[in-house]
N, C-alpha and C positions, 0 to 999 in steps of 0.2 A: 263399743262392745263391752261388756260387763261380765263380771264372775257369775256362773249358773246360767248365762244367757247362750241360746242356740248360736254357735258359731257360724258366721256369714259364709255362705257357699260361694265358691269362685272356681272357674276354670281358667288356668294359665298355661302357656307352653314353656318347657324348660328341659331339663336333662336329669336323668335318674341317677341313682349311685353308681351305675356302670357306665355312665357317660352317653347313654342312648337319648336321643330326643323323644319327648313325650308331651302329651296333653294330659295335665293334671287337674282332676276335679276333686275338691276337698271332701265332698260327701261320699265318694267313692271309698273314702279311708274311715268313715265312722264305723265303729266297730273295733277299732284299733286306736290307741292314744296317739296323738299327733302333736309334735312340738313345731309351731311356725315362728321362726326367727327372721324378722325383717332387718335388713342391714344396707348401708348407704351404697357400697360400691366394692365390687370384686378388686381384690389384689392391694386394698388399703391395709396398712398395718393392723389397726384394730379389728377390721372386718375378717382378715386373714386369721387372726388369732382366735377370734370367736368361731369362726367355721371349722378351723382345725380342731379346736377343743370340743365342739359337738361331735365332729366326725370322730375323734379318737376315743372320747368317752361313752359314746352311745352306741359304738358299733357292736358291742356285745349284747345290747338290748334290742337288736334288730327285729326280733319276733315279737317284742311288746310295744314297740313305738317307732312312728315314722318321723323322721327328722327332715324339715324342709326349710330351705333358705330362700328368701324373697328379695330381690332388688330390681332396679330398673335396668339393669345390664342386659346387654343381648344375650341370646342363646349361645352364640360363638364366643362371647366373652366368658360366660359361665363354664364352657367346655375347657377353655384354656385355664381358667381359675382351679377347676377341679383336677385337671391333669397335672398342673404345676405343684399342687399341694397334696396330691393323692387323697383328695376328699371323698369320703364313701356316705355321701348324702345327697339328696334331690335339691336341685337349684331351679327356681322359677324366674322367668323374665317377666316383670310387671312394668313394661315400658309405658304404659298409659296410666299407671298408678290406681288401677281398679281395686286390687286387694287392699292397698295402702288406705284408699278411700273407705271401703267397707269397715275397715278395722279402726278408723278414726285417727290415722296417722298423718293425714294431710291436712296442714293448717294454712289458711289464707292470711298472709302478712304482705299487706299493700297490693292486694290482688296477684301477688306471686306465691308459688308454692314452697313450702319450707322444705328444705333438703335435709339430708343426713339423718333420717329417720332410723332408730334402732329400738326395736321392741320384740318381745317374745311372748307367744300366747302357747299355753298347755291346753290342749282340747282332749276331753276324756272320750272314752268309747262310745259314750251316747251322743256325741257331737256337741257338748257343752263346754264352755270355757270353764276350766277349773282353776287356773292362774294365769296372771298376766303380769308383764314388767314392761314399762315404758321408760324411756330415757335410761337405757340399761347402762350399768357399770360393769364393765367386763371382768373386772377383779372378782373371781368366785362365782360368777353368773351361772355358768354350767353347772356347777355344784348345787346351786339353789334349785335350778329345774330338775336336777336328778333327785334332790330330797323331795320335791313336790310330786314327781313321777311315783316315788315309792309310796306315797300315800295312797295313789289310786290304783296301783296294781292289783 
């Protein structure tokens, strides 16, 4: 995926920001800005920090942007993660790495998949990728995303 390219559409199961099980299709959210953040695993220190940072800093922007976290964890794991840290964001289960593949985040290394993917995509209201970050440095990352979002509001 590249900047200004139409975001690859996908459908995944997960939990919404209220903990309800959902089927999420990205194209249903075109018309609203969307932040997709891919993270390695629920309840890992860095992943928890990132998810909580997104949840806390974007909650007031609820009408302007949909925040969506994606990992290969199960829906049950997402529910527990969400409840434990009071996360107010949608978490999707990509157990087969479909979305990761679509967004170019799965690399073959000796015929095995690379784990620990951390990347973020900001998708504008037209469904195009406005900004993207791969190999995310968590220090200041959410602030960077917020600054980019201000450019397209």
